[in-house]
C-alpha positions in Angstrom: -18.1 -24.1 8.6 -20.7 -23.3 6.6 -20.5 -20.7 3.8 -22.1 -17.5 4.0 -25.4 -17.6 2.5 -25.1 -14.3 1.1 -21.5 -15.0 -0.6 -22.4 -16.4 -3.9 -25.2 -13.5 -4.3 -22.8 -10.9 -3.4 -20.0 -12.2 -6.1 -22.7 -11.7 -8.6 -23.3 -8.3 -7.4 -19.5 -7.6 -7.6 -19.5 -8.9 -11.2 -22.6 -6.8 -12.2 -20.8 -3.5 -10.6 -18.0 -4.5 -12.9 -19.7 -5.2 -16.1 -21.8 -1.6 -15.6 -20.6 1.1 -17.3 -21.9 3.3 -14.8 -21.3 0.7 -11.6 -25.3 0.2 -11.4 -27.1 -2.2 -9.9 -31.0 -2.9 -9.3 -32.5 -0.8 -6.5 -34.4 -3.5 -5.5 -34.2 -4.5 -1.2 -31.8 -7.5 -2.3 -29.1 -5.8 -4.2 -29.2 -2.9 -1.9 -28.8 -5.1 0.9 -26.0 -6.7 -1.1 -24.6 -3.7 -1.4 -24.6 -2.4 2.0 -22.7 -5.8 2.9 -20.2 -5.1 0.1 -19.5 -1.6 1.5 -19.3 -2.9 5.4 -16.4 -5.3 4.0 -14.8 -3.2 2.2 -15.3 -4.9 -1.2 -17.1 -1.9 -2.8 -17.0 1.7 -2.7 -19.2 4.8 -4.0 -18.0 5.4 -7.7 -16.5 8.8 -7.9 -17.3 9.1 -11.5 -20.9 8.2 -11.6 -23.6 9.7 -9.5 -25.4 6.6 -7.3 -22.8 4.2 -9.2 -20.2 1.7 -7.7 -16.7 0.5 -7.9 -15.2 -2.8 -6.7 -11.8 -3.0 -4.8 -10.9 -5.6 -6.9 -10.7 -3.2 -10.0 -9.3 -0.4 -8.2 -6.3 -3.0 -7.0 -5.3 -2.9 -10.6 -4.9 1.2 -10.9 -1.6 3.0 -10.1 -1.0 4.9 -7.2 1.1 8.2 -7.8 3.9 9.7 -5.9 7.3 10.9 -6.0 9.2 9.0 -8.3 12.2 9.0 -6.5 10.9 8.5 -3.1 12.4 4.9 -2.4 15.9 6.6 -3.4 15.3 9.4 -0.8 13.8 6.5 1.7 17.2 4.6 1.3 19.5 7.6 1.6 20.2 7.7 -2.3 18.9 11.1 -2.8 18.3 14.2 -0.7 14.4 15.3 0.4 14.6 18.5 -1.7 15.4 16.4 -4.7 11.8 14.8 -4.4 9.9 15.1 -8.0 7.8 18.7 -7.9 4.2 17.8 -7.1 2.9 19.6 -10.2 4.8 16.5 -12.2 3.0 14.1 -9.9 -0.5 15.4 -10.6 0.3 15.6 -14.4 1.0 11.8 -14.5 -2.2 11.2 -12.5 -4.3 13.4 -15.0 -2.6 11.7 -18.0 -3.8 8.2 -16.6 -7.4 8.8 -16.7 -9.8 8.7 -19.4 -9.8 12.1 -21.8 -13.4 12.6 -20.4 -12.2 13.1 -17.0 -9.2 15.5 -17.8 -11.1 18.6 -17.4 -12.9 17.7 -14.3 -9.6 16.0 -12.6 -7.7 19.5 -13.6 -10.6 21.5 -11.3 -8.6 19.7 -8.6 -5.0 21.1 -9.5 -4.7 23.9 -6.9 -6.1 22.0 -4.3 -3.8 18.7 -4.5 -0.5 20.4 -6.1 -0.8 24.0 -5.3 2.0 25.3 -3.6 1.8 25.4 0.0 2.4 28.6 1.9 4.9 28.7 4.3 6.3 31.4 6.5 10.3 31.5 6.0 11.9 31.1 9.3 15.4 33.1 9.3 18.4 32.7 11.0 21.6 34.8 10.7 19.9 36.8 8.0 19.4 34.1 5.6 16.5 32.5 4.6 16.0 28.9 5.2 14.6 26.1 2.6 10.5 25.7 2.5 9.7 22.7 4.5 9.5 19.6 2.3 5.8 18.7 1.1 5.5 16.0 -1.3 1.9 14.8 -2.7 0.3 11.5 -3.6 -2.6 9.9 -5.0 -4.0 6.4 -4.4 -6.9 4.3 -5.4 -9.7 4.5 -2.7 -12.5 6.6 -0.8 -13.4 8.4 2.2 -16.6 9.6 3.8 -17.1 11.2 0.3 -16.1 9.8 -2.8 -12.5 10.6 -4.3 -11.5 12.6 -6.9 -12.0 11.6 -10.9 -10.9 8.1 -11.2 -11.8 7.2 -7.8 -8.5 8.7 -6.1 -7.5 10.1 -2.7 -4.9 12.3 -2.6 -2.5 13.3 0.2 0.8 14.7 1.4 3.8 14.1 3.5 4.9 17.0 4.9 7.7 18.6 7.4 6.0 20.8 10.0 8.7 23.3 10.7 11.8 24.8 8.9 14.5 22.9 10.5 14.9 19.8 8.7 17.2 18.1 11.6 14.4 18.5 14.7 11.2 19.0 12.5 8.3 16.8 13.1 6.7 15.3 10.0 2.6 14.5 9.0 0.5 12.5 6.7 -2.7 13.7 5.6 -4.9 11.8 3.7 -8.3 13.2 1.9 -11.1 12.5 -0.2 -13.2 15.0 -2.5 -14.5 17.0 0.2 -13.7 17.6 3.9 -13.0 13.7 4.5 -9.3 13.7 6.3 -7.1 10.9 7.9 -3.7 12.2 9.6 -0.8 10.6 10.9 1.6 12.4 13.3 5.4 11.6 12.9 8.7 12.3 14.9 10.5 12.7 11.8 11.3 12.3 8.0 12.3 8.6 7.9 9.2 7.2 9.8 6.9 9.7 7.7 8.1 8.5 4.6 8.5 4.7 5.5 4.6 5.2 6.6 3.8 6.8 3.3 5.3 3.8 1.5 3.1 1.6 3.7 0.0 3.6 2.9 0.8 3.0 -0.7 1.1 -0.4 -0.5 -2.3 -0.8 1.3 -4.1 0.7 -1.6 -7.1 0.5 -2.5 -9.1 1.5 1.1 -11.7 3.4 2.9 -10.1 5.9 4.9 -11.7 4.4 7.8 -9.6 1.6 7.5 -6.5 3.5 8.2 -6.9 3.6 12.0 -5.2 0.4 11.7 -1.9 2.2 10.0 -2.2 4.4 13.4 -4.1 7.1 11.5 -6.7 9.4 13.2 -10.1 10.3 11.2 -10.6 14.4 11.3 
């Protein structure tokens, strides 16, 4: 089978992106055509940290994802959902992973990513029930808009009603602006299993999540 005639040049462009401190390539037509091909094949994304820069998927795959440190134990039934690591601590670990020059910019997203979600407390017999579970995560990738500092998407798995036994769940994934991908789940077990699948699939462009059963907003 004949080799793609653009393959070698595209690999050269990927190398160029990774060796540039700002992810830059020349603006000549040949290089810009290569960028379009690399974006279409999900081998390169817009760089969240450098205007008009690019970042490669093979470099993002080296980055960690951030989620509740005891997620696996909760999925396995060895810990309760109420014991999931607090969102603020997950976000702390994300910020500390970034270069110091990005800390202030990342902190600007703290309330958006890890802020307390307001829920109306349902009551039964005069006693308030527990707030619905809401656990955050951050994964390398991009969406219709670039990600957060460090090229991260952020999202959450959330219980949709106060009754833990019967509540449906949802997974939401966001970029730095209004890009969103959503997954509807019948229960906690399914939602957390889907979250594990999502984490294992990073890095990705949000449009790739359609293959995992997500819908784009």
